MMTF fields as JSON, N, C-alpha, C and O atoms, coordinates in Angstrom:
{
  "mmtfVersion": "1.0.0",
  "mmtfProducer": "UNKNOWN",
  "numBonds": 355,
  "numAtoms": 356,
  "numGroups": 89,
  "numChains": 1,
  "numModels": 1,
  "chainsPerModel": [1],
  "groupsPerChain": [89],
  "chainIdList": ["A"],
  "bondAtomList": [4, 2, 8, 6, 12, 10, 16, 14, 20, 18, 24, 22, 28, 26, 32, 30, 36, 34, 40, 38, 44, 42, 48, 46, 52, 50, 56, 54, 60, 58, 64, 62, 68, 66, 72, 70, 76, 74, 80, 78, 84, 82, 88, 86, 92, 90, 96, 94, 100, 98, 104, 102, 108, 106, 112, 110, 116, 114, 120, 118, 124, 122, 128, 126, 132, 130, 136, 134, 140, 138, 144, 142, 148, 146, 152, 150, 156, 154, 160, 158, 164, 162, 168, 166, 172, 170, 176, 174, 180, 178, 184, 182, 188, 186, 192, 190, 196, 194, 200, 198, 204, 202, 208, 206, 212, 210, 216, 214, 220, 218, 224, 222, 228, 226, 232, 230, 236, 234, 240, 238, 244, 242, 248, 246, 252, 250, 256, 254, 260, 258, 264, 262, 268, 266, 272, 270, 276, 274, 280, 278, 284, 282, 288, 286, 292, 290, 296, 294, 300, 298, 304, 302, 308, 306, 312, 310, 316, 314, 320, 318, 324, 322, 328, 326, 332, 330, 336, 334, 340, 338, 344, 342, 348, 346, 352, 350],
  "bondOrderList": [1, 1, 1, 1, 1, 1, 1, 1, 1, 1, 1, 1, 1, 1, 1, 1, 1, 1, 1, 1, 1, 1, 1, 1, 1, 1, 1, 1, 1, 1, 1, 1, 1, 1, 1, 1, 1, 1, 1, 1, 1, 1, 1, 1, 1, 1, 1, 1, 1, 1, 1, 1, 1, 1, 1, 1, 1, 1, 1, 1, 1, 1, 1, 1, 1, 1, 1, 1, 1, 1, 1, 1, 1, 1, 1, 1, 1, 1, 1, 1, 1, 1, 1, 1, 1, 1, 1, 1],
  "groupList": [{"groupName": "MET", "atomNameList": ["N", "CA", "C", "O"], "elementList": ["N", "C", "C", "O"], "formalChargeList": [0, 0, 0, 0], "bondAtomList": [1, 0, 2, 1, 3, 2], "bondOrderList": [1, 1, 2], "singleLetterCode": "M", "chemCompType": "L-PEPTIDE LINKING"}, {"groupName": "ALA", "atomNameList": ["N", "CA", "C", "O"], "elementList": ["N", "C", "C", "O"], "formalChargeList": [0, 0, 0, 0], "bondAtomList": [1, 0, 2, 1, 3, 2], "bondOrderList": [1, 1, 2], "singleLetterCode": "A", "chemCompType": "L-PEPTIDE LINKING"}, {"groupName": "LYS", "atomNameList": ["N", "CA", "C", "O"], "elementList": ["N", "C", "C", "O"], "formalChargeList": [0, 0, 0, 0], "bondAtomList": [1, 0, 2, 1, 3, 2], "bondOrderList": [1, 1, 2], "singleLetterCode": "K", "chemCompType": "L-PEPTIDE LINKING"}, {"groupName": "GLU", "atomNameList": ["N", "CA", "C", "O"], "elementList": ["N", "C", "C", "O"], "formalChargeList": [0, 0, 0, 0], "bondAtomList": [1, 0, 2, 1, 3, 2], "bondOrderList": [1, 1, 2], "singleLetterCode": "E", "chemCompType": "L-PEPTIDE LINKING"}, {"groupName": "SER", "atomNameList": ["N", "CA", "C", "O"], "elementList": ["N", "C", "C", "O"], "formalChargeList": [0, 0, 0, 0], "bondAtomList": [1, 0, 2, 1, 3, 2], "bondOrderList": [1, 1, 2], "singleLetterCode": "S", "chemCompType": "L-PEPTIDE LINKING"}, {"groupName": "ARG", "atomNameList": ["N", "CA", "C", "O"], "elementList": ["N", "C", "C", "O"], "formalChargeList": [0, 0, 0, 0], "bondAtomList": [1, 0, 2, 1, 3, 2], "bondOrderList": [1, 1, 2], "singleLetterCode": "R", "chemCompType": "L-PEPTIDE LINKING"}, {"groupName": "VAL", "atomNameList": ["N", "CA", "C", "O"], "elementList": ["N", "C", "C", "O"], "formalChargeList": [0, 0, 0, 0], "bondAtomList": [1, 0, 2, 1, 3, 2], "bondOrderList": [1, 1, 2], "singleLetterCode": "V", "chemCompType": "L-PEPTIDE LINKING"}, {"groupName": "GLN", "atomNameList": ["N", "CA", "C", "O"], "elementList": ["N", "C", "C", "O"], "formalChargeList": [0, 0, 0, 0], "bondAtomList": [1, 0, 2, 1, 3, 2], "bondOrderList": [1, 1, 2], "singleLetterCode": "Q", "chemCompType": "L-PEPTIDE LINKING"}, {"groupName": "LEU", "atomNameList": ["N", "CA", "C", "O"], "elementList": ["N", "C", "C", "O"], "formalChargeList": [0, 0, 0, 0], "bondAtomList": [1, 0, 2, 1, 3, 2], "bondOrderList": [1, 1, 2], "singleLetterCode": "L", "chemCompType": "L-PEPTIDE LINKING"}, {"groupName": "TYR", "atomNameList": ["N", "CA", "C", "O"], "elementList": ["N", "C", "C", "O"], "formalChargeList": [0, 0, 0, 0], "bondAtomList": [1, 0, 2, 1, 3, 2], "bondOrderList": [1, 1, 2], "singleLetterCode": "Y", "chemCompType": "L-PEPTIDE LINKING"}, {"groupName": "ASN", "atomNameList": ["N", "CA", "C", "O"], "elementList": ["N", "C", "C", "O"], "formalChargeList": [0, 0, 0, 0], "bondAtomList": [1, 0, 2, 1, 3, 2], "bondOrderList": [1, 1, 2], "singleLetterCode": "N", "chemCompType": "L-PEPTIDE LINKING"}, {"groupName": "GLY", "atomNameList": ["N", "CA", "C", "O"], "elementList": ["N", "C", "C", "O"], "formalChargeList": [0, 0, 0, 0], "bondAtomList": [1, 0, 2, 1, 3, 2], "bondOrderList": [1, 1, 2], "singleLetterCode": "G", "chemCompType": "PEPTIDE LINKING"}, {"groupName": "ASP", "atomNameList": ["N", "CA", "C", "O"], "elementList": ["N", "C", "C", "O"], "formalChargeList": [0, 0, 0, 0], "bondAtomList": [1, 0, 2, 1, 3, 2], "bondOrderList": [1, 1, 2], "singleLetterCode": "D", "chemCompType": "L-PEPTIDE LINKING"}, {"groupName": "PRO", "atomNameList": ["N", "CA", "C", "O"], "elementList": ["N", "C", "C", "O"], "formalChargeList": [0, 0, 0, 0], "bondAtomList": [1, 0, 2, 1, 3, 2], "bondOrderList": [1, 1, 2], "singleLetterCode": "P", "chemCompType": "L-PEPTIDE LINKING"}, {"groupName": "HIS", "atomNameList": ["N", "CA", "C", "O"], "elementList": ["N", "C", "C", "O"], "formalChargeList": [0, 0, 0, 0], "bondAtomList": [1, 0, 2, 1, 3, 2], "bondOrderList": [1, 1, 2], "singleLetterCode": "H", "chemCompType": "L-PEPTIDE LINKING"}, {"groupName": "CYS", "atomNameList": ["N", "CA", "C", "O"], "elementList": ["N", "C", "C", "O"], "formalChargeList": [0, 0, 0, 0], "bondAtomList": [1, 0, 2, 1, 3, 2], "bondOrderList": [1, 1, 2], "singleLetterCode": "C", "chemCompType": "L-PEPTIDE LINKING"}, {"groupName": "ILE", "atomNameList": ["N", "CA", "C", "O"], "elementList": ["N", "C", "C", "O"], "formalChargeList": [0, 0, 0, 0], "bondAtomList": [1, 0, 2, 1, 3, 2], "bondOrderList": [1, 1, 2], "singleLetterCode": "I", "chemCompType": "L-PEPTIDE LINKING"}, {"groupName": "THR", "atomNameList": ["N", "CA", "C", "O"], "elementList": ["N", "C", "C", "O"], "formalChargeList": [0, 0, 0, 0], "bondAtomList": [1, 0, 2, 1, 3, 2], "bondOrderList": [1, 1, 2], "singleLetterCode": "T", "chemCompType": "L-PEPTIDE LINKING"}, {"groupName": "PHE", "atomNameList": ["N", "CA", "C", "O"], "elementList": ["N", "C", "C", "O"], "formalChargeList": [0, 0, 0, 0], "bondAtomList": [1, 0, 2, 1, 3, 2], "bondOrderList": [1, 1, 2], "singleLetterCode": "F", "chemCompType": "L-PEPTIDE LINKING"}, {"groupName": "TRP", "atomNameList": ["N", "CA", "C", "O"], "elementList": ["N", "C", "C", "O"], "formalChargeList": [0, 0, 0, 0], "bondAtomList": [1, 0, 2, 1, 3, 2], "bondOrderList": [1, 1, 2], "singleLetterCode": "W", "chemCompType": "L-PEPTIDE LINKING"}],
  "groupTypeList": [0, 1, 2, 3, 4, 0, 2, 1, 5, 3, 6, 2, 5, 7, 2, 8, 6, 1, 2, 9, 1, 10, 2, 5, 0, 2, 8, 2, 3, 3, 11, 12, 9, 6, 11, 8, 7, 2, 8, 13, 2, 10, 1, 4, 13, 6, 5, 8, 14, 10, 5, 15, 2, 16, 17, 11, 5, 13, 2, 11, 9, 0, 5, 6, 18, 11, 16, 4, 5, 6, 17, 18, 5, 2, 0, 1, 10, 7, 11, 8, 16, 13, 11, 16, 2, 2, 4, 4, 19],
  "groupIdList": [1, 2, 3, 4, 5, 6, 7, 8, 9, 10, 11, 12, 13, 14, 15, 16, 17, 18, 19, 20, 21, 22, 23, 24, 25, 26, 27, 28, 29, 30, 31, 32, 33, 34, 35, 36, 37, 38, 39, 40, 41, 42, 43, 44, 45, 46, 47, 48, 49, 50, 51, 52, 53, 54, 55, 56, 57, 58, 59, 60, 61, 62, 63, 64, 65, 66, 67, 68, 69, 70, 71, 72, 73, 74, 75, 76, 77, 78, 79, 80, 81, 82, 83, 84, 85, 86, 87, 88, 89],
  "secStructList": [7, 7, 7, 2, 2, 2, 2, 2, 2, 2, 2, 2, 2, 2, 2, 2, 2, 2, 2, 2, 2, 2, 2, 2, 2, 2, 2, 2, 2, 2, 6, 7, 2, 2, 2, 2, 2, 6, 1, 7, 4, 4, 4, 1, 6, 6, 1, 7, 7, 7, 7, 7, 1, 1, 1, 7, 7, 7, 1, 1, 7, 5, 6, 6, 6, 6, 5, 7, 1, 2, 2, 2, 2, 2, 2, 2, 6, 6, 6, 7, 1, 1, 1, 7, 7, 7, 7, 7, 7],
  "xCoordList": [-25.04, -26.28, -25.57, -24.462, -26.395, -26.337, -26.523, -27.368, -25.918, -25.995, -27.281, -27.93, -27.465, -28.819, -29.437, -30.534, -28.287, -28.315, -28.761, -29.661, -28.266, -28.304, -29.76, -30.268, -30.19, -31.351, -32.322, -33.151, -32.184, -33.148, -33.36, -34.213, -32.101, -31.986, -33.171, -34.132, -32.748, -33.665, -35.0, -35.685, -35.217, -36.914, -36.872, -37.727, -36.43, -36.689, -36.793, -37.506, -36.049, -35.995, -37.274, -37.76, -38.06, -39.147, -40.322, -40.934, -40.321, -41.631, -41.138, -42.126, -40.369, -40.48, -40.296, -40.154, -40.27, -40.799, -42.573, -43.24, -42.956, -44.097, -44.597, -44.694, -44.784, -45.116, -45.129, -46.196, -43.544, -43.668, -44.063, -43.903, -44.529, -44.636, -46.121, -46.03, -47.326, -48.432, -47.678, -47.693, -46.826, -46.281, -45.471, -45.117, -45.091, -43.794, -45.025, -45.307, -45.318, -46.306, -46.767, -46.673, -47.272, -47.825, -46.873, -47.044, -45.906, -44.69, -44.534, -45.146, -43.993, -43.479, -44.349, -44.046, -45.494, -46.94, -46.887, -46.97, -46.683, -46.475, -45.472, -45.39, -44.221, -42.958, -42.218, -41.108, -42.738, -41.973, -40.657, -40.722, -39.328, -38.336, -37.717, -37.031, -38.054, -37.981, -38.132, -37.356, -39.635, -40.087, -39.761, -39.626, -39.514, -38.984, -37.761, -37.741, -36.681, -35.748, -35.699, -34.973, -36.626, -37.631, -37.498, -37.228, -37.791, -38.11, -37.311, -36.392, -36.754, -35.834, -35.386, -36.191, -33.706, -32.845, -33.506, -33.671, -34.016, -34.023, -35.417, -35.746, -36.548, -38.224, -37.779, -38.619, -36.189, -36.624, -36.284, -35.321, -37.668, -36.894, -36.059, -36.153, -34.883, -33.893, -33.124, -31.964, -33.095, -32.161, -32.663, -32.056, -33.668, -33.639, -32.916, -32.766, -32.476, -31.884, -32.451, -32.63, -32.826, -33.203, -32.531, -31.36, -33.048, -32.261, -33.117, -34.249, -31.719, -32.803, -33.992, -34.22, -35.186, -36.166, -35.448, -36.003, -34.208, -33.903, -32.986, -33.143, -31.443, -30.372, -30.038, -29.159, -30.775, -30.366, -29.579, -29.42, -28.805, -28.291, -28.101, -28.997, -27.207, -27.896, -27.528, -28.068, -26.606, -25.802, -26.675, -26.989, -26.825, -27.731, -29.276, -29.976, -29.576, -30.954, -32.058, -31.905, -32.885, -33.584, -34.989, -35.61, -35.765, -36.627, -37.876, -38.78, -37.725, -39.372, -39.496, -40.577, -38.153, -38.533, -38.503, -39.055, -37.417, -37.238, -35.937, -35.647, -35.471, -34.327, -33.183, -33.169, -32.028, -30.554, -30.463, -31.247, -29.464, -28.792, -29.066, -29.696, -28.228, -27.183, -28.589, -29.043, -29.117, -30.333, -31.549, -32.372, -31.797, -32.264, -31.468, -32.065, -30.68, -29.862, -30.534, -31.317, -29.672, -30.148, -31.699, -31.74, -32.522, -33.399, -34.279, -35.12, -34.002, -34.332, -33.841, -34.739, -32.823, -31.945, -32.401, -32.427, -33.22, -33.596, -35.238, -36.009, -35.616, -37.103, -38.417, -39.625, -37.868, -38.407, -39.452, -40.346, -39.003, -39.62, -40.022, -39.238, -41.63, -42.234, -42.266, -42.524, -42.082, -42.43, -40.565, -40.318, -39.833, -38.28, -36.859, -36.126, -36.523, -35.744, -34.749, -34.809, -33.44, -31.883, -32.363, -33.093, -31.798, -31.524, -30.275, -29.273, -30.68, -28.997, -29.268, -30.41, -28.52, -28.256, -27.312, -27.4],
  "yCoordList": [-10.872, -11.874, -13.162, -13.399, -13.857, -14.976, -15.967, -15.654, -17.068, -17.297, -18.057, -18.485, -18.09, -18.588, -19.853, -20.25, -20.307, -21.729, -22.097, -22.903, -21.636, -21.394, -21.052, -21.668, -19.826, -19.472, -20.732, -21.13, -21.376, -22.471, -24.034, -24.921, -23.811, -25.168, -25.106, -25.864, -23.821, -23.664, -23.378, -23.5, -22.876, -23.096, -24.334, -24.678, -25.378, -26.984, -27.575, -28.539, -26.914, -27.274, -27.315, -28.407, -26.044, -25.425, -26.6, -27.566, -26.403, -27.564, -28.798, -29.515, -29.263, -30.649, -30.819, -31.915, -29.274, -29.667, -29.303, -29.628, -28.746, -28.649, -30.174, -30.982, -30.359, -31.824, -32.84, -33.36, -33.383, -33.885, -33.778, -34.636, -32.606, -32.176, -32.971, -32.961, -33.554, -34.354, -35.58, -36.157, -36.038, -37.675, -37.658, -38.71, -36.55, -36.753, -36.97, -37.856, -35.554, -35.366, -36.938, -37.394, -37.274, -38.899, -40.029, -40.675, -40.361, -41.179, -40.603, -41.26, -39.707, -39.286, -39.444, -39.558, -39.389, -39.554, -41.181, -41.56, -42.078, -43.568, -44.12, -45.248, -42.801, -43.302, -44.123, -44.591, -44.328, -45.226, -44.331, -43.614, -44.651, -43.953, -44.21, -43.346, -46.024, -46.653, -45.256, -44.711, -45.17, -44.445, -43.435, -43.197, -42.341, -41.474, -41.393, -40.753, -41.966, -42.403, -42.367, -41.74, -43.171, -43.178, -42.475, -42.738, -41.321, -39.685, -39.286, -39.995, -38.092, -37.824, -36.698, -36.142, -36.415, -35.471, -34.389, -33.825, -33.959, -32.217, -32.231, -31.103, -33.469, -33.137, -32.978, -33.333, -32.341, -32.709, -30.549, -29.863, -30.206, -28.696, -28.253, -27.045, -28.99, -28.619, -28.442, -28.664, -28.246, -28.516, -27.031, -26.604, -26.391, -25.053, -23.908, -23.934, -23.027, -21.749, -20.369, -19.918, -19.468, -18.279, -17.542, -17.24, -17.179, -16.236, -14.851, -14.78, -13.739, -12.656, -13.009, -14.206, -11.823, -12.772, -11.74, -11.76, -10.755, -9.978, -10.623, -11.08, -10.647, -10.747, -12.007, -12.524, -12.657, -14.495, -14.575, -15.685, -13.23, -13.331, -14.557, -14.367, -15.642, -16.536, -15.957, -16.463, -14.926, -14.521, -12.771, -11.933, -12.807, -11.453, -11.261, -10.256, -12.651, -12.215, -11.786, -12.261, -11.041, -10.441, -10.839, -10.29, -11.866, -12.445, -11.781, -12.156, -10.159, -9.674, -9.157, -9.124, -8.673, -8.168, -8.966, -8.809, -10.224, -11.083, -10.642, -11.254, -9.678, -9.183, -9.217, -9.231, -9.232, -9.651, -8.059, -7.27, -7.515, -6.448, -5.215, -4.161, -5.897, -5.434, -4.834, -3.729, -5.594, -4.914, -4.038, -3.501, -3.81, -3.502, -1.789, -0.713, -1.912, -0.785, 0.216, 1.136, -0.645, 0.577, 0.501, 1.255, 0.118, -0.035, 1.183, 1.98, 1.136, 2.034, 3.756, 4.443, 4.093, 5.008, 5.761, 6.983, 4.516, 5.442, 5.47, 5.603, 5.403, 5.339, 4.129, 4.36, 3.142, 2.135, 1.126, 0.28, 1.542, 0.604, 1.436, 2.288, 1.531, 1.785, 2.079, 1.091, 3.125, 3.149, 3.297, 3.252, 3.411, 3.367, 3.842, 3.289, 4.695, 6.031, 5.963, 5.456, 6.47, 6.826, 7.452, 8.415, 6.697, 7.318, 8.136, 8.049, 8.953, 10.73, 10.734, 10.725, 10.744, 11.532, 12.438, 12.905],
  "zCoordList": [41.8, 41.608, 41.411, 40.928, 41.857, 41.583, 40.483, 39.643, 40.328, 38.814, 38.916, 39.871, 37.358, 37.216, 37.642, 38.036, 37.398, 37.583, 39.168, 39.4, 39.865, 41.286, 42.167, 43.103, 41.467, 41.393, 40.991, 41.81, 39.637, 39.533, 40.13, 40.081, 40.693, 41.693, 42.823, 42.958, 43.682, 44.152, 44.481, 45.496, 43.104, 42.632, 42.5, 43.316, 41.987, 41.678, 43.295, 43.574, 44.205, 45.642, 46.119, 46.415, 46.273, 46.809, 45.852, 46.31, 45.325, 44.332, 44.774, 44.93, 44.986, 45.707, 46.893, 47.436, 47.653, 48.796, 48.98, 49.962, 48.075, 48.191, 47.94, 48.864, 47.113, 46.504, 47.394, 47.72, 48.066, 48.846, 50.665, 51.532, 50.756, 51.483, 52.933, 54.161, 52.011, 52.724, 53.022, 54.109, 51.679, 51.882, 52.907, 53.439, 53.3, 54.095, 55.944, 56.751, 55.711, 56.619, 57.614, 58.754, 56.308, 57.11, 57.348, 58.382, 56.555, 56.821, 58.112, 58.954, 58.531, 59.796, 61.24, 62.428, 60.524, 61.614, 62.264, 63.432, 60.766, 61.084, 61.632, 62.119, 61.493, 62.197, 60.871, 61.125, 59.51, 58.536, 57.827, 56.828, 58.774, 58.647, 57.343, 56.796, 56.519, 55.736, 54.341, 53.556, 54.685, 53.84, 53.34, 52.14, 54.775, 54.15, 53.46, 52.409, 53.898, 53.081, 51.654, 50.883, 51.472, 50.236, 49.142, 47.97, 49.876, 49.182, 48.87, 49.279, 48.051, 46.933, 48.053, 48.799, 48.041, 48.932, 49.098, 50.18, 47.802, 47.587, 48.307, 48.675, 48.676, 48.976, 50.474, 51.301, 51.104, 52.562, 52.624, 52.281, 53.242, 53.632, 54.279, 54.494, 54.881, 55.666, 54.243, 54.589, 53.23, 52.038, 51.323, 50.341, 51.831, 51.308, 51.766, 52.987, 51.265, 51.216, 51.352, 50.22, 52.334, 51.637, 50.544, 50.771, 49.367, 49.261, 48.213, 47.733, 48.191, 47.36, 46.895, 46.718, 46.549, 45.543, 44.464, 43.365, 44.581, 43.483, 42.731, 41.599, 43.817, 43.212, 43.315, 42.626, 44.264, 44.407, 45.459, 45.967, 46.108, 46.958, 48.369, 49.192, 48.744, 49.53, 51.284, 52.267, 51.344, 52.346, 52.537, 51.692, 54.054, 54.403, 54.396, 54.515, 54.205, 53.766, 55.189, 56.314, 54.899, 55.807, 55.695, 54.785, 56.592, 55.992, 55.689, 54.943, 56.769, 56.788, 55.41, 54.822, 54.797, 53.63, 52.429, 51.34, 53.062, 51.523, 50.303, 49.275, 50.725, 50.313, 51.024, 52.254, 50.203, 50.904, 51.437, 50.909, 52.543, 53.375, 52.21, 52.297, 50.97, 50.056, 49.328, 49.628, 48.475, 47.93, 48.902, 48.161, 50.301, 51.01, 51.247, 51.231, 51.358, 51.65, 50.238, 50.006, 49.623, 48.184, 47.628, 46.655, 47.766, 47.769, 49.06, 48.645, 50.161, 51.6, 50.789, 50.303, 50.767, 49.94, 49.326, 49.471, 47.832, 47.074, 47.53, 46.58, 48.355, 49.145, 48.293, 48.255, 47.821, 47.262, 48.703, 48.66, 49.367, 50.818, 51.419, 51.838, 51.744, 52.518, 53.948, 54.636, 54.556, 55.96, 56.608, 57.813, 55.892, 55.812, 55.621, 54.801, 56.245, 56.046, 56.67, 57.79, 56.137, 56.991, 58.431, 58.664, 59.16, 60.504, 60.373, 59.663, 61.295, 61.472, 62.915, 63.375, 63.405, 64.674, 65.127, 66.262]
}
């Protein structure tokens, strides 16, 4: 489990990115790079990091499901993810 502060920081970044998205796009179209530099650092979408929605784990993230590989495996074995079953041959 990730620390609550790390999860909260990531949520805060997501809100900032959404807030400044239109302004950022307009500045890029105009070529105003000085104006872009004046925006908050965390308003840049590059600073976002994918995290597991359940545990907050930053590594081993599966985009299709929005969870980490560890959580995915646990949920798949319990039958909580429809259409997924453990393979054996």
